[in-house]
N, C-alpha and C positions, 0 to 999 in steps of 0.2 A: 336235242338235246341229251347229252348221256346223261346214263341211270344214277351213274352218280355221285353226278351235282342233285339230277333233281330228287333220287329221294331225301338226303340232305336240305336241300332245300322248300321241302315239303313236310321236313319237321322241322323249321326251323320256324315255317309260318307259320305250322300251328300250335304254336308256342306267342307266336306274337301281332296275332288275327287279332282284334279286340271278341270277344263275345257277342253274340247276339245281342246276349241283354243290357249289355254295355252299352253297345253300337244304339238301340231304343231307346234307351233310354237320354242316351245324352244329343239323339239327331230330335227327339223328342222338346227338349229344353231348347236348344237354339233353335226352333221351327218358334216354339213360346218368348222366346227373348225374341229374336227375329219378329216378331206382328208387334208385339208390346214396344216395342224403341218404333218402329214406322209410326204407328198413333202417335206416341212423346213428338219423335220428330217433326212431323208435320204441323203441325204448328210454330216453328222454328223455318219455314220453310226448306227443311232437307232432309235426307231420304238416306235408307239405312239397307248395307247389305253382309253379309254373312262374309269372315272371313278365317285365312288359316286352313290346315291340313280336311278339316271335318268336311269343310265342302269339295271335293273329291274324295273325302274317304282313305287319305293314306296314311290316317291317324295314330297310335304305337297304343298299346295297350293303357293305362296309368296314367294314359296323359290325357285327364280328364279337364278337359278345357277348351275355348275358343273365343271369338273373339267378335264383335259385331261394331262395322266402321257405321259412324254417322257424317254423309257427305253432307256438307253447307255450301252456299255457290261461293265464288272465290273471291268476291264484291263485301262480303262481310268483312267488318276487326278483326286481328287475330284474337284482340283482349273478348270481345264478341265471343269469336268461339271457341275456346274454351269456357266461358260465363255456357252458353248454352249446353255444351258437351256435358261439365256436371253435373248442369243441374236433368240434363234426359237421362245418365247411367245414373245418377242419385233417385231418380222417380221409377223407373225402371228393377235395378238390385230392389226396392222398397216393396214395388208391384209385388215380383216372386219371392217377396217372407226370406232377402240372404245377405247375409253382413256387407256392408258399403265400408269402401276405404280409398283413396286417392295419389292416388302412384303416377310418377311421373319419368316421360322419355323426353321433346324435342318441344311433345303442349302436357300441362297434364291432362288425367283422362281417368275415367270411376272403373273401379273395380270391385269386383263384388264375387262371392263364395254361397254359392246358390244350391242345392241339398249335392253338398261332395264336389262341386264342378268351382273351376276356375272361371270369372264371366271377366274381361273386358272391354267399356264401351269406350270404341278411341273416336276423339272429332277431327276429320281431317274436311278438306279442300276439294272438292269437286273440277279438277282442272281437266282441259280440253283434252294434254295429251301429258306421258310422263314427262316430258322433257321443260314440263313447265311450272312444274310442282313447285311447290313456296315451303315445303318443307317434310321429310324423311318417311312418315306414314302418308303420303298421298300422294306414294307410288303403288301401295299395296291393292285399291282397288281394279287400275290397271293388271295387277300379274292376277288377281281375283281373274277376272275376266280370258287371260290369255290359257292360264291352265282349266279353263273349265272347258277352255276350244280344243286344247288342243290334248290334254291327257285323257286317252279314253279309258273305261273304265275298267280295262282286260286290266292294264298298268297298272293301278293300282296298288295294287300288291306285289308290283315288283319293287315300287317306289315305296313299301315298307322296309322290303330287304333289305333295299338300302340303305335305309334308315338307321335300324339297327343294326348291321356290319356297321356303321361308324359311330352308331355309340356305344358298342362292343368293345367300341376300341380308340376312346374316348378324340373322334374327332366331328363330334357331329354340335356343333355350333355354331354361328356366326355370334358367337358375344366376341368379345375384348381380352376375357381370359381364355376359351378357346381357341379362339382364330380356325376355326375348325367351315364347313361344311352347313350352309343352311338346308332346311324345309325344302325352299324356295329352287335351289338349288341342284338337289336329291333329285325333284320334279325334273325341271329342265332338262338333267343329262338321262331321267329316261325315258323322254320323249325324245331326244338324239339319238340315239343309237337303240332304244328301241324295247331295252328290260335290265333284269340287273344283273344278269350273266354277263349281255357285252358291254355293260358301262364297266363292268372290271375289265373284260379284255381291251379295253383300251385305256383307258387307264393305266394297265401296267407298259401300257408300250407312248406314254405320254410323255415331252421334253417339257424341262423346265420353259414357261414361254408361251405352252401350246397354249394354243386361239381357237374356240371355238361357236361359232354364230348364227345359230337356228334362221335366222331372215335373212343372210344370207350381205347383208347389210354393208359389207366394206370389200371389194376384188381382193383376187389374189396381190394384186403385188401391191396393192395400200397393208396391209398383212405389219409389214415389216415397224410402221410410222405407228400403229396400231399399238403394238407390243410398244414403241418409245413411248406414247400415250402411257402406256399401263406401265413406266419400268418397273424392274424390282418384284411384279407380281408372276407367283409360278405357273397361277391357271389366271388365260381367261374367257371367260364365260361371257360375251356379250348381253346383255338385257333385253330380250326380245324386245319389249315396250320403253324400252330407251337408249338407244347406239351406245353413250356417252360414259354408258353406265357398264361396271368388271360385274357383276352377280354375283363373282368367288370373289374379292379381292378380300375378305376380311379373313382367307387360307393364308397362313403360314409359312415361308421351305418346307419347317419341322415336315405341317400337315398333311401335304404337299404328296413328299418323300415318304412319308408314312401310310396314305393313303397306297401308291404307286406296288410297292412293296408287301402290303395285308394281299391289293390285289392279284399280284405273283404266285405269291402264297397258297390260296385258297383256289384258281386257277388249277393248277400243278399240286398240291393236295386237302381239297375240301375237305372238311369238317363242321360241323356245327358249331365246335370254340369262337369260330370267327363270329357266336350269333352272339355268344355269353359274356358279358363284364366280366373278365378276373377282377376273384378277390385283391383288396389289396394289402398287405402287409404292413406293419410298421417296422422300422428302422430295429432289431431290438440292441441294446446297451454293446453284447457280445462285436454284434457289428462292426456298429461301429467303431470299436474298440478296431479291429483288425484293416477298414479301410482305412485307418486315423495311420496302423503303423505299415498300412504294405506307402498306401501315397504321402509322405514325412509329408502330408502338407497343413497347415494350418485354415480351421476354420475362423472367419470373423462372422460373423451376423449384425447386423443392424436393428434392429425389436423398438419396436413405436405400434401407436396403436395409430388403427388406419383412421383416417378422416371421414367425416359421414357423406358419401358419395358415391356413384350411381357403380359396381361394377365398373360397367362399360369404362367410365370413367378411368377407375379407381387401377385399372389395372396396365394400361400404356404408360402412367404417373409411375407407377410401381418399379417397371422394366425401365421407361428413362430414369429413375434416379437410381436402379443400377448398374446403367451404363457407367452414369456421371459418377459417380462414385468411383466407379474404374480406370476411368477418364482422368479424374485428379489426382490417384492416387500413384496411376504409373508416370505421371508430367517430367520431365526429366529432370526436374529441378529436388523429384522430391526418389525418383526410384525406386518404387514397391515394384510388384510387378506381382495381376492377378492371372492364377491360370484357367479360375471358368466362375462362372456367375450364374450364378435365378433367385427366381423373387417366388415368397409367399403367402396368402393373406387368408387367415378365416371369414373377412370382409365384415368383423365385426371387432373383436379388440388385443386383435394380433397381426402385424404386419413385419415380415424381414427381408430386406435384401440379405444376402447369403452369397460371400467372395471369398472362393478356395483361392488362399495364397498361396503363391509361388516360390516367392520374395518379402517375407511378414518383417523380418528384423532385418536393418544395415550399423554396418559400424559406424563406431562414436563421430572418423574421422569424413572425411568427402572431399574428390580431383573438382577445381574449377580452372579447368583448359581456357582459356584464354585467345588473345586477335597473337599475326605473327608479330614477332618483336618490327618488320618493316613496317606497318599501317603503326605509323603515331598518337592519331589521337586515338582513337581503340584504346591502345595500349596505351594510355596517359587516365583514357577512363576506367582501365579495371584497374589499373593499380593503383589509384585512386579508393576504390569498389574497395580492399583490398587490402583496409595498411594494416591491418594484424591476425593474419595470415595465422594457423599455427604453423606453418613450415612453408619459406616458401618466399615471396615470388625467386622463383626460375624458371628454366627454359627447357622443352624437349621439340626437338628440332628445333623449330624457330619460332615453335609459343610460348606464350608466357604463359605460368602452372601455380594453383599456388594449390594449399591443404587449409581447408578451414574444418571446424564442427559444425556436422546436419545438426538443421533444426529436430527432426523427429528421424525416432530410435526404431522406430514400429512403424506398424500401417494403422492400428488403436491409435496412438497416440494423433495422428492424422487428421484420422474423422473425426475423433472427440472434436481436434479445431475446428476444421470444417465444417461442423454438422450447429455447432453453440452458435452459433450467429442469432441473429433476428428474422425473420420473415426475409425485406425486404434482401439483405443481403444475400440471404440463399440465395432468392432466387437471381440476386443477379449473380451469383455463381452457378447456373442454370438448374439449378433443383425446381423438377417443379412446383409448382405456386400451392396444390391443395397441402403436397406435401412436407412445403419451406414450412405451414406455418400451424400445422402437426406437427413438425420436428422442434416448434419451440413450445411446447406442451409437457416437452418429454422424451427425452431414446435411449437405448441403452446399444450398451457394444459386448455381443458378448462371446466368449471365446469357445478353441476345444474345450473346455473343461466342463463348462455350463450345461452346452447343449443336450445332454441327459436329461436334466430339469426341465428345457423347453418342451420334448417327448413326452414324457407322462403326462404333461397338466395339456397336451394336442395332439393326440395322437395324427392325428390327421397329419398335420406337420414331422411326424411319424415316418410315416406313409409315401411324403413328398421328399424326403431327407435317404429313403432305398429309392427311391425313383435317379434320385439325382447320382447317388450312385454306378445304378445300374441301366444308365442312360445307354440306346443304340441307336 
């Protein structure tokens, strides 16, 4: 390894490796929690295991959290799994003198805060193989066992470096908002390539549709079919515990390309800056005015309170809602044009679909081109439909033409008309369910002139808007 790399990595590792006291506290608490959980689980013929980065010492400082999975017989009814899982979790947190709450994933599970550490007690089924799982959480024990067996302790810090590199550049996390790399994916990549720098070297040369198969489940001649099975996945990292699962399925095309770019940049010009999160600034009123003057576009924001759903449901629905709004505006009969769109939410009381309009306002008159005059049946229908046009009917070439009064002059008018319906009509128009229901409680269409007020109210929105204009 070149000295320039080694010194930088050593300094980065010094900052991101947990202190001995923090590690000792977390290790001690996790072992106590595991022992108590095992005792409680025995009453229900269940087992308990530790899960997450704590089991392989790849966690980052400040990540004061761990999971304990309670493994029940697959013959147990699902409602009983939930009942016993919550009961065990509540008893464990209570015995540890922590604060208890119920969280929801595919199953409800117990979450607690004990001595400043977040602890999740998660019930799952102990199935024979990851291909027989009943819910997503059932595969976690297989991941734990695989990593414990295949990730040597000497690579733990290499995983930490990779996690911090991704975290600092906002592509760490397989959640629906981030669309990045999970901790498990980081561990698998480190196992596959043998170290942090080796992962970067490989990533800098990845092509869209890159296929990584640690267990060699697929022969080379099968790779094209595998890519078809995972169509539009930029990176295919076959789960070594389940040949039918892509571990990096959450990674977006943008996240994939950003990682490639950052990997190459670091290798060419190594620097500690790649491990430090950059301070994000909110757009200023001056910057916003400059952008608006430079671009000569109109920003339209559909603003509403987000539905009370978990983030992994909210973000895909927000993105689909934005896509649907663009489709509606750009329908041939309306002729508006969206330059670009994005979505934002603080996940509490504000959700926004941003539409930057290339064509935001249109003339009152609209041209309708009809069928050929030689198509008698269609001609008759067209002329009956437009009996009282502003101009026409007349002929251009051999097609009938009329000029009519446009129904919607601005994109604002069209959006209001499309969103003011009841939930069932909105759903029928393709607006995602939770958002369709939320819109009935109220929404606002915000134009250029009111955006500054939003920025002053929500600084994170200002950061989002700055990054929107500085997109690379």
